[in-house]
C-alpha positions as CSV (number, residue, x, y, z in Angstrom):
1,M,131.3,88.5,80.9
2,H,130.9,84.7,81.1
3,S,133.5,84.4,78.3
4,L,136.2,85.9,80.5
5,P,138.5,83.9,82.9
6,K,137.1,84.0,86.4
7,T,139.8,86.2,87.9
8,L,139.6,88.7,85.1
9,A,135.8,88.7,85.2
10,D,136.0,89.4,89.0
11,D,138.3,92.4,88.4
12,V,136.0,93.8,85.6
13,A,132.9,93.3,87.8
14,K,134.5,95.2,90.7
15,N,135.2,98.1,88.4
16,L,131.7,98.1,86.9
17,V,130.2,98.1,90.4
18,M,132.2,101.2,91.3
19,V,131.1,102.9,88.1
20,A,127.5,102.3,88.9
21,R,127.9,103.5,92.5
22,L,129.9,106.6,91.8
23,I,128.4,107.9,88.5
24,D,125.9,110.3,90.1
25,E,127.9,111.6,93.0
26,D,131.4,111.5,91.6
27,P,131.4,111.1,87.8
28,E,135.1,111.7,87.4
29,R,136.0,108.7,89.6
30,A,133.3,106.6,87.9
31,Y,135.0,107.5,84.6
32,A,138.4,106.4,85.9
33,Y,137.0,103.0,87.0
34,S,135.3,102.7,83.6
35,K,138.6,103.2,81.8
36,V,140.1,100.4,83.9
37,A,137.3,98.1,82.9
38,L,137.7,99.0,79.3
39,R,141.4,98.2,79.4
40,L,140.6,94.8,80.9
41,A,137.6,93.8,78.7
42,S,136.8,96.1,75.8
43,R,135.0,93.3,74.0
44,V,132.3,93.0,76.6
45,A,129.1,94.9,75.7
46,A,128.3,95.8,79.4
47,V,131.8,97.3,79.7
48,R,131.4,99.4,76.6
49,E,128.0,100.5,77.8
50,A,129.3,101.5,81.3
51,G,132.1,103.3,79.7
52,G,129.7,105.2,77.5
53,F,127.6,106.3,80.5
54,A,130.6,107.3,82.5
55,A,131.9,109.4,79.6
56,Y,128.4,110.9,79.1
57,A,128.2,111.8,82.8
58,N,131.4,113.8,82.3
59,Q,130.1,115.5,79.1
60,K,132.6,113.6,76.9
61,Y,129.9,113.1,74.3
62,S,132.1,112.0,71.4
63,E,133.7,109.3,73.5
64,A,130.3,108.3,75.0
65,L,128.8,108.0,71.5
66,A,131.6,105.8,70.3
67,E,131.2,103.5,73.3
68,F,127.4,103.3,72.9
69,R,127.8,102.5,69.2
70,A,130.2,99.7,70.1
71,A,127.8,98.3,72.7
72,R,125.0,98.4,70.2
73,R,127.0,96.6,67.5
74,M,127.7,93.8,70.1
75,T,124.2,93.4,71.3
76,G,122.0,94.5,68.4
77,S,119.8,96.2,70.9
78,V,118.1,99.6,70.4
79,E,118.0,100.4,74.1
80,L,120.8,103.0,73.9
81,W,119.2,104.9,70.9
82,P,117.9,107.8,73.0
83,V,121.1,108.4,74.9
84,M,123.0,108.2,71.6
85,A,120.7,110.9,70.2
86,D,121.3,113.0,73.3
87,C,125.1,112.7,72.6
88,E,124.4,114.2,69.2
89,R,122.8,117.1,71.0
90,G,125.8,117.4,73.3
91,L,128.0,117.6,70.2
92,G,126.0,120.5,68.8
93,R,124.1,118.4,66.2
94,P,120.4,118.7,67.2
95,E,119.4,118.0,63.6
96,K,121.0,114.6,63.8
97,A,119.2,113.9,67.1
98,L,115.9,114.8,65.4
99,D,116.7,112.4,62.6
100,M,117.3,109.7,65.1
101,A,114.0,110.5,66.8
102,G,112.2,109.7,63.5
103,A,114.2,106.5,62.8
104,P,112.6,103.0,62.7
105,E,114.6,102.1,65.8
106,V,112.3,104.2,67.9
107,N,109.4,101.9,67.2
108,K,111.4,99.1,68.8
109,L,111.9,100.9,72.1
110,D,109.9,100.0,75.1
111,K,107.6,102.7,76.6
112,A,110.3,104.2,78.8
113,G,112.7,104.4,75.9
114,Q,110.1,106.1,73.7
115,V,109.4,108.7,76.4
116,E,113.2,109.3,76.7
117,M,113.4,109.7,73.0
118,R,110.6,112.3,73.2
119,L,112.5,114.2,75.8
120,V,115.6,114.2,73.7
121,A,113.7,115.3,70.6
122,A,112.1,118.2,72.6
123,G,115.5,119.2,73.8
124,A,116.8,119.2,70.3
125,R,113.9,121.5,69.2
126,R,114.8,123.9,72.0
127,D,118.5,123.8,70.9
128,M,117.3,124.9,67.5
129,G,115.2,127.7,68.9
130,Q,112.0,125.9,68.1
131,L,110.3,126.4,71.4
132,D,106.7,125.9,70.3
133,A,107.7,122.7,68.5
134,A,109.4,121.5,71.7
135,I,106.1,122.0,73.6
136,V,104.1,120.1,71.0
137,T,106.7,117.3,71.0
138,L,106.2,116.7,74.7
139,Q,102.4,116.6,74.4
140,S,101.5,112.9,74.5
141,P,99.3,110.3,76.1
142,E,102.1,109.7,78.6
143,L,102.1,113.4,79.6
144,A,98.3,113.5,79.9
145,S,98.1,110.3,81.9
146,N,97.3,110.5,85.6
147,S,99.3,107.3,86.2
148,V,102.7,107.9,87.7
149,Q,105.5,106.0,86.0
150,P,109.2,106.2,86.5
151,W,109.4,108.8,83.7
152,T,106.4,110.9,84.7
153,A,108.2,113.5,86.8
154,R,110.8,114.2,84.2
155,L,108.3,114.4,81.4
156,R,106.1,116.8,83.4
157,Y,109.1,118.9,84.4
158,A,110.4,119.2,80.9
159,Y,106.9,120.3,79.7
160,A,106.7,122.9,82.5
161,D,110.1,124.2,81.8
162,A,109.3,124.6,78.1
163,L,106.1,126.4,79.0
164,L,107.9,128.8,81.3
165,A,110.5,129.5,78.6
166,A,107.6,130.4,76.3
167,G,106.2,132.9,78.8
168,R,103.2,130.7,79.7
169,E,103.8,131.1,83.4
170,G,100.4,130.0,84.7
171,E,100.5,126.8,82.7
172,A,104.1,126.2,83.8
173,R,103.2,126.5,87.4
174,E,100.4,124.0,87.0
175,W,102.8,121.5,85.4
176,F,105.6,122.1,87.9
177,A,103.1,121.2,90.6
178,K,102.1,118.0,88.8
179,A,105.8,117.2,88.5
180,V,106.2,117.6,92.2
181,E,103.3,115.2,92.8
182,A,105.1,112.5,90.6
183,D,108.6,113.2,91.8
184,R,108.7,110.7,94.7
185,D,112.5,110.3,94.8
186,G,113.5,113.9,94.2
187,S,114.9,113.3,90.8
188,T,114.1,116.9,89.7
189,D,114.1,120.3,91.4
190,A,110.4,120.8,90.5
191,S,109.6,121.9,94.1
192,D,112.2,124.6,94.0
193,R,111.0,125.8,90.6
194,L,107.4,125.9,91.9
195,A,108.5,127.8,95.0
196,E,110.3,130.4,92.8
197,L,107.1,130.9,90.8
198,D,105.2,131.4,94.0
199,G,107.7,134.0,95.2
200,V,109.0,131.8,98.1
201,D,112.5,132.7,99.4
202,F,114.4,129.9,101.1
203,V,116.6,131.0,104.0
204,D,119.5,128.9,105.2
205,A,118.9,127.7,108.7
206,L,122.5,128.8,109.5
207,D,121.6,132.4,108.9
208,D,119.7,132.5,112.2
209,S,122.8,131.3,114.1
210,E,124.9,133.9,112.4
211,T,122.6,136.7,113.7
212,E,122.9,135.2,117.1
213,G,126.7,135.2,116.9
214,E,127.0,131.4,117.0
215,G,129.4,131.2,114.1
216,E,129.7,132.0,110.4
217,S,128.4,129.6,107.8
218,D,130.9,128.4,105.2
219,S,128.4,126.2,103.3
220,E,127.8,126.7,99.6
221,P,124.7,126.0,97.5
222,R,124.8,122.5,96.1
223,S,123.8,121.8,92.5
224,E,121.8,118.8,91.5
225,A,123.8,116.6,89.1
226,E,122.1,114.9,86.2
227,G,121.2,111.3,87.1
228,V,122.7,108.7,84.9
229,V,121.9,105.0,85.6
230,V,123.9,102.0,84.6
231,E,121.7,99.4,86.5
232,K,122.2,96.8,83.9
233,A,126.0,96.9,84.2
234,E,125.8,96.9,87.9
235,D,123.4,93.9,87.9
236,E,125.7,91.9,85.6
237,A,128.7,92.9,87.6
238,D,127.1,91.8,90.9
239,R,126.2,88.4,89.4
240,D,129.7,87.8,88.2
241,A,131.2,89.0,91.5
242,D,129.2,86.4,93.4
């Protein structure tokens, strides 16, 4: 954004920061901020990328794919290749996602990107009803490694979930347990899935107060939103805002 006038750059940066802060907890508001940034600076790659992630978080896959493609044209980077492939899945084109998983661009990805591409490819296999192929796709040195990396919990979780879908409950339990060990920041619900397999029922603490006549709970179960990160956009925005 260094090519923008300072006042405009500051305005764009503020909107990008809000996208990054809200995208997990309030994706609709994040999307609104991304649209403002796009109106102000659509020729900036970081803005197009943030717009893509905001659209992706709201399941606007066609729009997200267009923004990611634009960002890629501007930068020449393959970093967005996995999420672009996942957009193809979201649009009901798992075959296209698999084609992308076998493209030369994958070899240019860093390790995290390659693992992400493997997760997308496995998801595409499941979309096509190829459960055994999905399981095989996830089998990799990264899955077998005892080293815990940022992607480890999600990779183990995806493998456990595929095993469970295939009726291999014992193996699934083992891998959900391994996912729990690696999930240090609660990015998955592996612990809940493991508890379900073990037959553990969770009771809301408010239930006890209801039986004692201390009031009626009006709380509802909360669902865990899919985490989408736009750290690069936030970092650049913070630098420009300083």
